[in-house]
N, C-alpha and C positions, 0 to 999 in steps of 0.2 A: 056494345058493338063498336068495332073500329070503323072509322070513316074509310070510304073507298079510296085506295091508292094515295094515302097520306104520306108524310115524309118517312114514316116507319113501315111502309108497305112491305109485307112479307117477313118482317122482323118481329119475331114472337117473344123474344127475351131481351132483358136489358143488356146482356152481353152481346147479343146479335146487333143491337142498335149501336153500341159502342164500337164494335169491330167495323161495321159498315161506315158510320159517319166519321170516325176518326182515322181509319186506315184505308178503306176501299174506295170510298165515294169519289174522291178527287184525283185519283191516280190517272195517268195517261192511258190510252187504249193502244194495244197492239193488235191490229186486225190482220192477222197473218194469213188469212184465207178468205177471199171474197171474190165477187164476180162483177164489180163495178167497172165501167169503162174508163181507162186512164185519159182518154180524149176529153171526157167531160170535166175531169179535174183541171187539165191544162187550159181548156177554154172557159173555165169557171161558169159553167152552164147555169142558167136560171130556169126554174119550172114555172109554168103559167098557172097551174091549179093543182089541187090535191089529187084529182083523178090521174093527172099526168104523172105525178111522182109516185103514187101508190099503185095504180092499176095499169098504167102504160097502155100498150095497144100494139098495132101492127106497124112494122117498119116498112119503108118503101120496097125492100127486097122480098117482102112476104114473110119474113121471120117476125117473131113477137118479142117484146120486151115488157118487163113488169114483174110484179111479185106474185109468183105462182102459188105461194101460201094463201094469199088473199083470193086468188082465182078459185082454188079448190073450195074455200069456205063458201063463196058465192054459188058455185055449182051445187054444193050440198044443200043449198036453200032453194034450189029450183029456179035460179035466175038465168035468163037467156044469155047465150054467149055474146050477143050483140051488146048487152048491157055490162058485160064483164070485160071482154077484150075488143069489142067492136066499136062502131061509130055512133053509139047512142050519145045523147047529150051528157056532158061530163058531170053536171050537177045531179042528173038522174042516176048516173053510175055510182056516185058516192052515196046517194040516198039508198040505192039497192044494197050497197055494201053495208051500210048501217043497219038495214033490215036483217041481214045475215049475222052481223056482229052481235046484235042485241041478244040473239038466241045462243051464242057460242060460249055459254058459261063453262068454265073449266078448260077452254082452249087458250093456249098462250097468245094466240093472235088477238084475243080480247085485251090482254094486258099490253102487248107490244104496241098495238094501234093507239091505245089511250096514253101510253107513255110517250109516244112520238108526238101526239097532239099537245101534251102537257109540256114536254121538253122544248120543242121548237116553236110552238104557237101560243103557249101560255093558256091553253084551254083547260080549265079545271073540271068541267062537267064531262061525264062519259058521253061518247057519241051515240045518238039514238036516231031513229027515223024522224022524230019530231024536230030535233035541232040540227039535222044534217045539212039543210040548205044554209042556215045561218053560219055554221062552222065552215062550210065550203067557202062562203063569201069572205069570211075572216081570214082563212088560210090563203085564199087567192090574192087578197090584198097584200098580205105579208110576203108571200113568195115573189110577187111582182116588184115590190117597192122597198122592202127592208134590205139594206146592204149586207146584212149578216145571213141572208137566206139563199145566197148563191151556193154552188157546190162547195167551194172552198170555205165559205162562211159556215156551212153546216159541219164541215170537218173540224174547223177551229172551235166551234161551239162544243163539239163532242170531245175535245181534247185528245184527238187521235195523233199518236206519234209515228205510226207506221202502218202502211197499207200494202198488203201483198195481193196483187191482182192475179188472175188466172189466164195464162196466155199459151197459145199454140206455138210449137217450135218454128213454124213457118212465118210467124208474125214478125213484122219489121221492127216492132217496138219503138216506132218513131215518136209516139206520145210520151213514152218513158224517157226518151232522150231529151225531149223538149222540157219535160217537168224537171229533170235533173239540172238542166241548164238555166232554169228560171229562178232567180234568187228571191222572188216574191212568194214562192210556194214553200211554206214552212214544213209541211208534212213530207216524210220520206215515202215515196211510192215506187215500189220495185216489182218487177215481173216474177211470176212463178211458172215453172216449166211443166206443161201439161201434154205429154206425148202419147196420149191414148190412141190417136188415130194411126200411129206407126206401130202400135202393139196389137191392135184389134184386127188380126190378120184374116179372120173369118167374117168380118162385118162388111156390108156393102160400102163401096167407095175406097177400099184399101189401096187398090192399084192407082186410082186417080190421086190419092193423097201422096203416095210415094213419088209420083211424077212432080207434084208441087214441091216436095222436099228436095228433089233433084234441082228444080229450077232455082230455089232459094240458095242452095249450097253451091251450085255450079258444078256438081260432081255427079257422074253417072252412078246409079244405084242398081247393081246387078245381083247382089247377094246379101245375106243377113249381116255379114261383116261390114258391108258397105252402108247398111242402115245404121249400124252402131257408129261408124265413123261420121256419118252425116249428123246424127243426133249429138255426138260429142261436139262437133263444129258449132251447132246451134246452142248447145248448153254453155259452151265457153263464151259465146256472144251474150247470152242471158246473164252469165256471171259478171261480165264486164259492166253490166248495167245494174248490178246490185242484187241479183237473184239470190234469195235466201232459202227457197223451198221449191221442191217439185210437188206435183200432185198427180196421182193416178186414180182415176175413177174406174174400177174394175168390177165386173160381175162377181168374180171371185179371184183369189190370188193363186195362180197356177205355179207348180214346180215339177219339173221332170228332169231326170238326167239327160244330157244332150251333148252333141258335138256341134261345132259350127258348121260342119258339112251337112248334118241332118237339118239344122235350122235353115241353112241355105237352100236345101232341096225343097223344104216346105215353102220358103219364100218364092222360089221360081214357079212352083205349082200355083200359088195364089196369084202371082202376076200374070200367069197364063189363063186365069179364069177357071182353074180346076179346083174341085172340092178337096178339102183336106180332112183327114181323120182327126179325131180329138187329140191323139198322141202327137201327130205332126204339128198341129197348131200350138199345142202347149210347149213343145220343144222350142219352137221359134220364139214364143212369148217369154219363156224362161231365159233364153239366150239374151234377148233384148233387155229384160229386167235386170239380169245379173250384170250386164255391161253397165247399165245406167246406175245401178246401186254402187258399183265401184267408182264410177265417175263422180257421183254425188259425194262420196267419202273424200275423194281427192280434192274436190273443190269446196268442201265444207258446207254443202247444201243439204238441208233436211229432206228426207223422203216421206211423203204422205201417201198412205195407201187407204183409199176408201172402197169398201166392198159391201156386198149383200143388198144391192138395190136392183129390183127388176123394173126396167124403164119402159116407157112408151106403151103401156098396156092397152090403151084404147086405140085400136088400129085406125078407126075412122078419124079420130081427132088427131092422131099422129100424121096421117096423110094430109090433113088440112093445115095443121099448125106447126108440125115439126117437133123436135125434142125440147125438153126443159120447159114444158108448158103446163105441168101439174097433173100428169097422168102416170106417175111412178109409185112404187110400193116397196115395202120391206120384203126382202127375199130370205130364203134359208139356204145358205151355202156352207157346207161343212169343209172349210179349207184351212182350219187351224193347223193341221199337220203340214200342209204345204207352205204356210207362212213361216212356221218354225224351220222347215227344211231350207227355205229361201234365205232366211236370216243366218242360219247356221253355215250355209255355203259361203256367204259373204264374210262371216266372222272367221271362218277357217283360214282366210288369207289376210286377216286384219283389215278388211275393207268394208265392214258394215257401217253404213252411214247413220247419223241421227235419224230416227224413224218414228213417225206417229201413225198409229193404227186406229182406224175407225170402222166399226161395223154398223150398218143401219139396223141390224137385228139386235135389240137390247138383250136377247138371250145370250149374246156373246160377251157380255160385260166381264163375267168371272173368267171366261176362257182367255180373253185378252189380258186381264189383270194378272193371271198366272204366267202367260206367255212372255210378257215384257220383262219379267224378272229373270228370264234365262239368258238375256243378251245385254245386260247393262255393263258399263265399263267405267274406268276412271277418266275417260275423255271429258265427260261433263255429267253432273248429276241429272238423273232422269234421261239418259241418252235415248232410251226406247220408251215411248210414251203411249198410253191409251188416250186417244183423242177425246175431246169433250163430246157431250151428247149431240149427235149429228142429225140434222134434218128433222125427221119425225121424232127424234129423241131430245130435241132442245126444248122440252116442256119442263115444267117445275118438277114433276115426278121423275121424268127421264134424267134430268141433270142431277137430282138427288141420288137416284139409283147409280148413275155412272160414278159419281164422286164417292159414294159409300162403298161401292165395290172396289174402286181404286184404293181407298183408305184401308179396306180390309186386307188387301193382297199386296200392297206396295207402299209407296210414300206419297201421300196426297200433297205434302208440302213442296214437292218438286214438280207438280203439275203445271203445264204451260197455259192452262185456262181456256177462256172462251174465244170463239171466232164467230163472225157474223154469217159467213157462207151466203152472203146476200147480194142482190143486184140493186139495192136501194140505198141512197145516201141518207135516208131517214132511219136506217136500221140500227144505228149505234146505241140507242137505249136498250138493246138486247144485252149489252155488256152490263148495264145497270141492273137489269133483271137477274143475270147470272150472279153478279156480285152479292145481291141481296140474298139469293138462295144459298150461296156459299157461306155467307156470314151467319145466316140463320141455322144452317146445319152445324157449323162449328160451335156457334153459341149454345145450341142444345147440348152438345157433348160436354162443353165446359160446365154448364149449369146442372147437368146430371152427374157431375163428378167423374166423368170419363176421361177428362184431360184437365190438367191443372190450370188455374187462372193465373198463368204466368205471362205478364204483359209483353216481355221481350220476345218470347217464343210465339205468342199469338200474332204479334205484329209481323214477325218474319214470315209466318205461314200465309197470312192474308195478303200482305203486300207482295209476297212472292208470286202467289197464284194469280193475282190481279194484274201484275205488270212485270216485276223484275225477272221472274223465271223465263218468260217469253222473250224479254229483251236480251237476256243472256243466251238463250237457246238459238235465237235468230241473229245474234251479233248486232243488235241495234244500239248505237251509241247515243 
């Protein structure tokens, strides 16, 4: 029997151990998609205790911050919301989390949490209800007093080369500017463009958001073309601060033939508070997405499309806590044809940008694997990517399934690899988890005689997926 989470954790063959320890383990991280606040990086924030950094709580404005993966786990164990996101004693909250974690065999959260304790706090034993108070005290002492446990210290310890945050077009990006001007910050932190609110024409708050976009750009927005111009204005500002990627969190990817006049008519109806038909809404959305796709290509910005999530399913808790608090689920959206039509329309004019496609539904793995092969080009190897196992799919089996599917239908060796998609500065061991799963998968293929034991080729594949492909794809020097 292997020891729990030893140095060869998840590595089942000698080849896997060699690939991980000699090639993958010590490479820098490219965290090209996350949700950490750049303000905390600039201010080099320190956390007071493990509950604060893991579970978070309520902000002064009534919104919530923290790791909703952990919140979901605790809710599944029947723990009260007061002890999850509320004002219960922080040591009690960690004890309650430990009660849930102990039962979560097979859940990646069990591995992630213990990897974080091991990596940052030197805790060798797994977290349990019995040792939770002692581990809480040990972590609190280190968080408060160890100079390497501030936000920047955690980033340095994790060997992070690049962080791509997620930012709204109306954001001032003041913290990104301050970070770029501070020579003491070694990691590159750049904004990513998230224009969902300007695209979601049928969702509440659309008109209010357009007024905010007007205020930021100083331009009156009267039509769909005006929205395009305002978004270009903001995108160029983002690009001036190093933006490498956009991100679109869509229920599904729409595509309809449209004219700008039709898109403008839909826009005017929405601004007047009138209901839109599905066709009207999708014509507006397609117009905006097409414009942005072309602008991304012009500026060398990668387009990320995330879809097939049904969000905020618990109406009572959404009313209380708002979005992104752990009440989302996998959806089934058959939009493969519209994604293909969208990329084809961009490709027709030579303006298809680098694109990464993520579906929250793992049933779409083969669909995406076959789709990306239709739009590759000589601009860059792997120009169109199937993104890593996202959200509910960044499990051991989910990542294995995504990489196996990608290998079956494309070129795994051009894959840009893992992203944290996290709001926590302790989440970087998820890259270690991914790298171990990758090396174990490749190691099995080699030892089964399915790929030759060619050192140069294996080194190129593993180092590429872990670091160099993403560095090339996102232009990180």
